[in-house]
C-alpha positions as CSV (number, residue, x, y, z in Angstrom):
1,M,50.1,95.6,82.2
2,P,52.1,94.0,79.4
3,T,54.8,95.8,77.5
4,L,53.0,97.6,74.6
5,A,53.7,99.8,71.6
6,I,50.5,101.7,70.7
7,G,50.9,104.4,68.1
8,N,53.2,107.0,69.5
9,T,53.0,105.6,73.0
10,L,55.3,103.0,74.6
11,I,54.2,101.3,77.8
12,F,56.7,99.2,79.7
13,D,56.0,97.1,82.8
14,L,58.8,95.6,84.9
15,A,56.6,92.6,85.8
16,E,56.0,91.5,82.2
17,P,56.9,87.7,82.1
18,G,58.6,87.8,78.7
19,L,61.3,90.3,79.8
20,S,64.8,89.0,80.3
21,L,67.3,90.1,82.9
22,M,68.9,92.4,80.3
23,H,65.5,93.9,79.4
24,R,64.7,94.7,83.0
25,A,68.2,96.3,83.3
26,G,67.3,98.2,80.2
27,L,64.1,99.5,81.8
28,A,66.1,100.6,84.8
29,G,68.5,102.4,82.5
30,L,65.6,104.1,80.6
31,Y,64.1,105.1,83.9
32,M,67.4,106.6,85.1
33,T,67.9,108.4,81.8
34,L,64.4,109.9,81.6
35,G,64.9,111.2,85.1
36,Q,67.8,113.3,83.9
37,L,66.2,114.7,80.7
38,P,64.3,118.0,80.5
39,T,60.5,117.6,80.5
40,Q,60.3,120.5,78.0
41,N,62.0,119.3,74.8
42,P,61.8,120.0,71.1
43,V,60.1,116.8,70.1
44,G,57.4,117.1,72.8
45,M,58.3,113.8,74.4
46,Q,56.5,113.1,77.7
47,W,56.8,110.3,80.2
48,E,55.4,108.9,83.4
49,L,57.6,107.0,85.8
50,S,56.7,104.6,88.6
51,P,58.7,101.9,90.5
52,T,57.5,99.2,88.1
53,R,56.2,101.0,85.0
54,I,57.3,103.5,82.3
55,S,55.0,105.3,79.9
56,L,56.6,107.2,77.0
57,S,54.9,109.2,74.3
58,W,55.5,111.9,71.6
59,P,53.3,113.7,69.1
60,G,55.4,113.7,66.0
61,Q,57.4,111.3,63.9
62,D,58.8,108.2,65.6
63,K,62.3,108.5,64.2
64,E,62.6,112.2,65.1
65,A,61.6,111.6,68.7
66,I,63.9,108.5,69.1
67,D,66.8,110.4,67.5
68,W,66.4,113.1,70.1
69,L,66.1,110.6,72.9
70,L,69.3,108.7,71.8
71,G,71.2,111.9,71.2
72,E,70.5,113.1,74.7
73,S,71.1,109.8,76.3
74,F,74.3,108.6,74.7
75,Q,76.9,111.3,74.3
76,L,80.7,111.8,74.2
77,N,82.7,114.3,76.2
78,P,85.5,116.4,74.6
79,D,88.1,113.7,75.5
80,G,86.1,111.1,73.5
81,L,84.8,109.2,76.6
82,I,81.3,107.7,76.5
83,C,78.9,109.8,78.6
84,L,75.7,108.1,79.7
85,R,73.2,110.8,80.7
86,G,71.4,108.4,83.0
87,I,74.3,108.1,85.4
88,R,75.2,111.8,85.3
89,A,78.4,110.9,83.5
90,K,79.6,114.5,83.0
91,Q,79.6,114.9,86.8
92,M,81.7,111.7,87.4
93,P,85.4,111.6,88.1
94,I,87.4,110.6,85.0
95,S,88.7,107.5,86.9
96,Y,85.3,105.9,87.0
97,L,84.1,107.4,83.7
98,A,87.1,105.7,82.0
99,I,86.3,102.4,83.6
100,A,82.7,102.5,82.4
101,H,83.9,103.7,78.9
102,Q,86.5,100.9,78.6
103,G,84.1,98.4,80.1
104,I,81.4,99.1,77.4
105,L,84.1,98.8,74.7
106,G,85.4,95.6,76.3
107,T,82.0,93.9,76.6
108,L,79.1,95.3,74.6
109,L,80.9,97.2,71.9
110,Q,84.0,95.0,71.4
111,H,83.6,94.8,67.6
112,T,85.3,97.7,65.8
113,S,82.1,98.0,63.6
114,T,80.2,99.4,66.7
115,H,82.4,102.5,67.2
116,K,84.8,104.8,65.5
117,S,88.0,105.6,67.5
118,R,90.4,108.4,67.1
119,S,93.4,107.7,69.4
120,I,94.7,106.3,72.7
121,V,94.6,109.0,75.4
122,V,96.4,109.1,78.8
123,K,95.0,111.3,81.5
124,P,96.3,111.9,85.1
125,Y,93.6,111.9,87.8
126,H,94.4,113.3,91.3
127,A,92.1,111.5,93.6
128,D,94.1,112.5,96.7
129,E,96.5,115.5,96.9
130,D,98.7,113.6,99.3
131,K,99.2,110.7,96.8
132,P,100.6,110.4,93.3
133,P,98.1,110.8,90.5
134,V,96.3,107.9,88.9
135,F,97.0,107.6,85.2
136,I,94.0,106.6,83.1
137,Q,94.4,105.2,79.6
138,F,91.5,104.8,77.2
139,K,90.5,104.7,73.6
140,A,89.0,108.0,72.5
141,L,85.9,107.8,70.3
142,D,84.2,109.9,67.6
143,Q,81.0,107.9,67.5
144,Y,79.4,104.7,68.8
145,A,76.5,102.5,67.7
146,Y,74.0,103.6,70.4
147,Q,73.9,107.1,69.0
148,S,72.5,106.2,65.5
149,F,70.4,103.2,66.3
150,S,67.1,104.9,65.4
151,S,67.7,103.9,61.7
152,S,67.5,100.2,62.8
153,L,64.4,100.8,64.9
154,C,62.4,102.7,62.3
155,D,61.4,102.0,58.7
156,S,62.1,104.2,55.6
157,K,59.1,106.3,56.5
158,G,60.4,107.1,60.0
159,R,57.9,104.8,61.8
160,L,58.8,102.4,64.5
161,H,59.0,98.9,63.0
162,T,55.9,96.8,63.8
163,K,57.6,93.5,63.0
164,P,60.5,92.1,65.0
165,I,64.0,93.3,64.0
166,K,67.3,91.3,64.0
167,V,69.3,92.1,67.1
168,A,73.1,92.2,67.1
169,G,75.2,90.5,69.8
170,W,76.4,93.8,71.2
171,L,72.8,94.7,72.1
172,N,72.0,91.6,74.0
173,P,75.1,89.5,75.0
174,G,74.6,85.8,74.0
175,A,71.4,86.5,72.0
176,A,73.1,86.6,68.6
177,V,73.7,84.5,65.5
178,R,74.5,80.9,66.5
179,H,76.2,79.9,63.2
180,Q,77.4,82.2,60.4
181,A,76.3,79.6,57.8
182,F,72.7,79.8,59.0
183,T,72.3,83.5,59.8
184,S,68.7,83.8,58.7
185,D,67.7,80.7,60.8
186,T,69.6,81.3,64.0
187,S,69.7,85.1,64.4
188,F,67.9,86.7,67.3
189,E,65.0,89.0,66.9
190,E,63.2,91.5,69.1
191,P,60.2,93.8,68.8
192,A,61.5,97.3,68.0
193,H,60.3,98.9,71.2
194,L,62.1,96.1,73.3
195,A,65.3,96.6,71.2
196,L,65.1,100.2,72.2
197,V,65.0,99.1,75.9
198,L,68.0,97.0,75.4
199,L,70.1,100.0,74.4
200,F,69.6,101.4,77.9
201,A,70.8,98.3,79.7
202,S,74.3,99.8,79.2
203,V,73.2,102.6,81.6
204,A,72.0,100.3,84.4
205,C,74.8,97.8,84.2
206,C,78.2,98.1,85.9
207,Y,81.6,97.4,84.6
208,F,84.8,96.0,86.1
209,R,88.3,95.7,84.9
210,L,89.5,92.1,85.3
211,R,93.0,91.1,86.2
212,S,93.1,87.3,86.8
213,H,96.0,85.2,88.0
214,L,94.4,81.9,86.8
215,Q,92.6,82.8,83.5
216,E,95.5,84.8,82.0
217,A,94.3,87.4,79.5
218,R,91.1,85.6,78.4
219,A,88.9,88.5,79.3
220,Q,89.7,92.1,80.5
221,Y,86.3,93.4,81.4
222,A,83.3,92.1,83.2
223,L,79.7,93.2,82.6
224,V,77.5,93.1,85.7
225,I,73.8,92.9,85.0
226,P,71.6,93.6,88.1
227,E,68.4,91.8,89.0
228,V,66.1,94.8,89.0
229,T,62.9,94.5,91.0
230,N,62.2,98.2,91.6
231,L,63.1,100.8,89.1
232,E,63.1,103.7,91.5
233,K,65.2,102.0,94.2
234,Y,67.8,100.7,91.7
235,A,68.1,104.1,90.0
236,K,69.1,105.7,93.4
237,L,71.5,102.9,94.1
238,R,73.2,103.0,90.7
239,L,73.9,106.8,91.0
240,K,75.6,106.2,94.3
241,V,77.8,103.5,92.8
242,N,79.3,106.1,90.5
243,K,81.2,107.6,93.5
244,G,83.2,104.5,94.1
245,A,87.0,104.7,94.2
246,F,89.2,103.7,91.3
247,H,90.4,100.5,92.8
248,E,86.9,99.3,93.7
249,F,86.1,98.7,90.0
250,W,89.0,96.2,89.5
251,A,88.3,92.5,90.1
252,S,90.3,89.3,89.9
253,S,87.4,87.2,88.5
254,L,83.7,87.2,87.5
255,G,82.8,86.1,91.0
256,D,84.9,88.9,92.5
257,A,83.2,91.5,90.3
258,G,79.7,90.3,91.0
259,L,80.1,90.0,94.7
260,Q,81.9,93.4,94.9
261,F,79.0,95.0,93.1
262,L,76.5,93.4,95.6
263,A,78.8,94.4,98.6
264,M,78.9,98.0,97.3
265,A,75.1,98.1,97.0
266,E,74.8,96.9,100.6
267,K,77.4,99.4,101.9
268,L,75.8,102.3,100.0
269,T,72.3,101.7,101.2
270,G,73.0,100.2,104.6
271,K,71.0,97.1,103.8
272,L,70.8,94.2,101.3
273,S,69.1,96.2,98.6
274,L,70.3,94.1,95.7
275,E,70.3,90.3,96.0
276,A,71.3,89.0,92.6
277,C,73.2,89.8,89.5
278,Q,74.7,88.1,86.4
279,V,78.3,88.7,85.4
280,V,79.3,88.3,81.8
281,T,82.6,88.4,79.8
282,M,82.6,88.9,76.1
283,G,85.3,87.8,73.6
284,T,86.3,85.8,70.6
285,V,86.3,82.0,70.8
286,P,88.3,79.7,68.4
287,W,85.1,78.2,66.9
288,S,83.6,81.6,66.1
289,T,86.2,84.2,65.3
290,Q,83.8,86.3,63.2
291,Q,81.9,87.6,66.2
292,K,82.1,88.5,69.8
293,T,80.3,86.0,72.1
294,R,79.9,85.3,75.8
295,T,83.0,83.6,77.0
296,D,81.9,83.1,80.6
297,T,78.9,83.9,82.8
298,Y,78.0,83.6,86.5
299,W,74.7,84.0,88.2
300,I,75.1,85.2,91.7
301,N,72.3,85.1,94.3
302,I,73.0,85.9,97.9
303,S,69.4,86.0,99.2
304,Q,69.5,82.4,100.5
305,N,72.8,82.6,102.3
306,S,73.3,85.4,104.8
307,Q,77.0,84.5,105.5
308,Q,78.0,84.4,101.8
309,L,78.4,88.2,101.4
310,G,80.0,88.5,104.9
311,T,82.7,86.0,104.0
312,Y,83.4,87.8,100.7
313,K,83.7,91.2,102.6
314,A,86.2,89.6,105.0
315,S,88.2,88.5,102.0
316,R,88.0,92.0,100.5
317,E,89.2,93.5,103.8
318,H,92.1,91.1,104.5
319,L,93.2,90.3,100.9
320,S,93.6,93.7,99.5
321,D,94.8,94.8,96.1
322,R,97.9,96.9,95.3
323,I,97.9,100.0,93.1
324,L,100.8,100.0,90.7
325,L,102.2,102.0,87.7
326,S,102.9,100.3,84.4
327,N,106.6,100.0,83.3
328,N,106.1,102.8,80.8
329,K,104.5,104.9,83.5
330,Q,101.5,105.5,81.2
331,E,98.8,103.7,83.1
332,T,97.9,102.9,86.7
333,Y,96.7,99.4,87.2
334,I,95.7,97.1,90.1
335,E,97.5,94.0,91.2
336,T,94.6,91.9,92.4
337,S,94.6,89.2,95.0
338,L,95.1,85.6,93.9
339,A,93.6,84.2,97.1
340,R,90.5,86.4,96.7
341,E,90.1,85.2,93.1
342,I,89.6,81.6,94.3
343,I,87.5,82.6,97.3
344,A,85.2,84.9,95.4
345,D,84.6,82.4,92.6
346,N,83.8,79.7,95.1
347,L,81.3,81.9,96.9
348,A,79.7,82.9,93.6
349,R,79.2,79.2,92.8
350,G,77.8,78.4,96.2
351,Q,80.9,76.3,97.1
352,P,82.9,76.4,100.4
353,W,85.2,79.5,100.2
354,F,88.3,77.4,100.4
355,A,87.3,74.8,97.7
356,G,89.9,74.1,95.0
357,F,92.9,75.6,96.7
358,A,94.8,72.3,96.3
359,T,93.9,71.9,92.6
360,K,94.1,75.5,91.5
361,I,97.5,76.2,93.2
362,H,99.1,73.5,91.1
363,D,102.6,74.7,90.7
364,S,105.4,76.3,92.7
365,E,104.9,79.7,91.0
366,L,101.3,80.0,92.0
367,F,102.1,78.7,95.5
368,H,104.8,81.4,95.8
369,K,102.3,84.1,94.8
370,L,99.8,82.8,97.3
371,T,102.3,82.9,100.1
372,Y,102.8,86.6,99.5
373,E,99.2,86.9,100.9
374,R,100.1,84.8,104.0
375,E,99.2,87.5,106.5
376,G,95.9,88.3,104.8
377,L,94.9,84.6,104.7
378,N,95.9,84.2,108.3
379,N,93.7,87.1,109.2
380,M,90.9,85.8,107.0
381,I,90.7,82.4,108.8
382,K,90.6,84.2,112.1
383,A,87.9,86.6,111.1
384,P,84.5,86.2,112.9
385,N,81.4,85.0,111.1
386,I,83.1,83.6,108.0
387,E,81.4,80.7,106.4
388,W,82.9,77.4,107.6
389,S,82.4,74.8,110.4
390,D,84.3,74.4,113.7
391,T,85.6,71.1,112.4
392,E,87.2,72.8,109.3
393,R,88.7,75.4,111.5
394,H,90.1,72.8,113.9
395,F,91.6,71.0,111.0
396,V,93.5,74.1,109.9
397,E,94.6,74.8,113.5
398,A,96.0,71.2,113.7
399,C,97.9,71.7,110.4
400,H,99.3,75.0,111.6
401,E,100.5,73.3,114.8
402,A,102.1,70.5,112.7
403,I,103.9,73.1,110.5
404,R,105.1,75.0,113.6
405,N,106.5,71.8,115.1
406,S,108.1,70.8,111.9
407,Y,109.8,74.2,111.6
408,G,111.0,73.8,115.1
409,I,112.5,70.4,114.4
410,L,114.2,71.7,111.3
411,R,115.6,74.6,113.3
412,K,117.1,72.3,115.9
413,R,118.6,70.1,113.1
414,T,120.2,73.0,111.3
415,K,123.9,73.4,112.0
416,E,125.1,76.7,113.3
417,G,126.0,78.9,110.4
418,D,123.8,77.0,107.9
419,V,120.7,78.6,106.3
420,L,117.3,77.4,107.5
421,R,115.6,76.4,104.2
422,I,112.0,76.7,105.2
423,D,111.0,77.5,101.6
424,K,112.5,74.2,100.5
425,F,110.5,72.3,103.1
426,N,107.3,74.1,102.1
427,E,107.8,73.2,98.4
428,R,108.5,69.5,99.3
429,L,105.3,69.5,101.4
430,R,103.3,71.1,98.6
431,T,104.6,68.7,96.0
432,R,103.7,65.7,98.2
433,L,100.2,67.1,98.7
434,A,99.8,67.6,95.0
435,R,100.5,63.9,94.4
436,C,97.5,62.9,96.6
437,K,95.0,61.8,94.0
438,S,93.0,59.3,96.1
439,P,91.7,58.9,99.6
440,A,94.4,56.4,100.4
441,T,97.3,58.5,99.2
442,F,95.9,61.5,101.1
443,R,95.5,59.6,104.3
444,E,99.0,58.3,104.0
445,F,100.3,61.8,103.5
446,M,98.5,63.2,106.5
447,A,99.6,60.3,108.7
448,D,103.2,60.8,107.7
449,F,103.1,64.6,108.0
450,W,101.4,64.7,111.4
451,S,103.3,61.8,113.0
452,R,106.7,63.4,112.1
453,A,105.5,66.7,113.6
454,G,105.1,65.1,117.0
455,Y,102.3,65.8,119.6
456,L,99.5,67.9,118.2
457,S,97.2,69.2,121.0
458,T,94.5,70.4,118.6
459,F,94.3,67.0,116.9
460,Q,94.2,65.2,120.2
461,N,91.4,67.5,121.5
462,H,89.3,67.1,118.3
463,R,90.4,63.7,117.1
464,D,87.0,62.2,116.2
465,E,85.7,65.1,114.2
466,I,89.0,65.7,112.4
467,M,89.3,62.0,111.5
468,E,85.7,62.0,110.3
469,L,86.5,64.9,107.9
470,I,89.5,63.1,106.5
471,L,87.6,59.9,106.0
472,S,84.4,61.4,104.7
473,D,85.6,64.2,102.4
474,W,89.3,63.9,101.7
475,K,89.2,66.5,98.9
476,K,87.9,69.1,101.3
477,A,90.6,68.1,103.8
478,R,93.2,68.4,101.0
479,D,92.1,71.9,100.2
480,L,92.2,72.9,103.8
481,T,95.7,71.5,104.1
482,L,96.9,73.7,101.2
483,L,95.1,76.7,102.8
484,S,96.9,75.9,106.1
485,M,100.3,75.9,104.4
486,A,99.6,79.2,102.6
487,S,98.2,80.9,105.7
488,Y,100.6,79.7,108.4
489,K,102.2,82.7,110.2
490,G,104.6,82.5,113.1
491,A,103.9,84.2,116.4
492,G,105.4,87.6,116.1
493,N,108.5,86.7,114.2
494,K,110.0,89.0,111.6
495,D,110.1,86.2,109.0
496,D,106.7,84.6,109.3
497,R,107.8,81.7,107.0
498,A,110.5,80.6,109.4
499,N,109.0,80.3,112.9
500,T,111.9,79.5,115.2
501,E,110.1,79.4,118.5
502,D,110.7,76.5,120.7
503,I,108.4,73.5,120.4
504,P,107.1,71.4,123.3
505,E,109.5,68.7,124.6
506,D,106.9,65.9,123.8
507,S,106.9,67.1,120.2
508,Q,110.5,66.1,119.7
509,T,109.9,62.4,119.7
510,N,110.4,62.1,116.0
511,A,113.1,64.8,115.7
512,E,115.7,62.2,114.8
513,D,113.7,61.5,111.6
514,D,114.0,63.6,108.4
515,I,110.9,65.8,108.1
516,L,109.1,64.6,105.0
517,D,112.4,63.0,103.9
518,V,114.1,66.4,103.7
519,D,117.8,65.8,104.0
520,M,119.3,68.8,105.7
521,D,122.6,68.2,103.8
522,D,120.6,68.5,100.6
523,I,118.9,71.8,101.4
């Protein structure tokens, strides 16, 4: 049945072809909200719910009924936090409630015209009695646009508009005025009953705090819009998500946020209950400073690749975040993983998880940050069932062997009492790799690097496949080389960066040469 508005009855069908992803999320949010409202109410509103359909009716004036619905659905708690009735917000811990609150203000309601704030509040939250409290900082509100939107949906006589109404960008991200000089021609319009549905998308969506190492402070929050195919199943899932821990709603990137949401859905239901979502960030762009627009968006669908989510979960397990306290001790924040940021975005785009390592880690500072995650990266590449080929794995193993041999040669050439400058060697190696801008320069780099390292058993055992990789896809091999450098970990040494174990005798054939032209007297 199509989505209809007949008198004082609204009928919504999830399968209606004209509904966007945001509309279907809105239907899920409306379903969730109605499930929490009293069936006996002062406006006589009644509803029927099914997995794909919602019927909503009332006997009196439209505006009066919608005012009641919005007033019950979109509330504020005494601290000034947004409380969405559909997700049982008043029963949620303040740690997640504040993430949702700030997430809405950081995406849908960024513009100050959409809300009235009173102050910045800091609240301690004791998630675990054995651990220090988490400090939550948020902007307290007195009012926000959802609560009074009935005046936009209804005419002066209190009846639901029969003609389409103009929709602001905060109601449907991306569907807003395209040019301020041509507002009347480029603004987005919706039937009033579908605009009502869009209000409830805020209930079904999920919000993540972003802390990126590569995008600086371009966006601070991500809006995750689910692909809803069953209202009842999604409503049950969304309520379970509310119980997630504080750190689970921090992400390093859009891909990280979307895949984390899908991974949480699988964990909470024990199966792949949600296959796709869209992740959006909102902000101000230089060419349109008058309004908040979409600054980035990802569409993530894991239904066609069974290993995609497994690889992401391995990255989440081995490349964990750190919980830290701000310098003024007024807010707890998460230091996210740089490596997982690259990996998650690759997976979200359907690219190999190691793609872009050599180009994104383009300076010594980023490389230094990445090496802090050496142990996690090493565990990641050894994890079972991650998404890569045996050839790619053998290439990394060969690089690790070359690095180990090179470290051993440097150790043997270091005079007693001198400092073994492994970091200097690594930076020289990274700089030379960064200069590889063509297949020829990369092949020259690899030949020099591996020949100076001596005998490499992994390369000898898999020579044909490794050479085929270098010759057929040099950029992939370059990324794997940088990954190898960042993930190399010595065998049980205290300082994993400076493996000093002995190297095989036949690996010392080039020991008289400077490794990558590193003069030991210089370093």
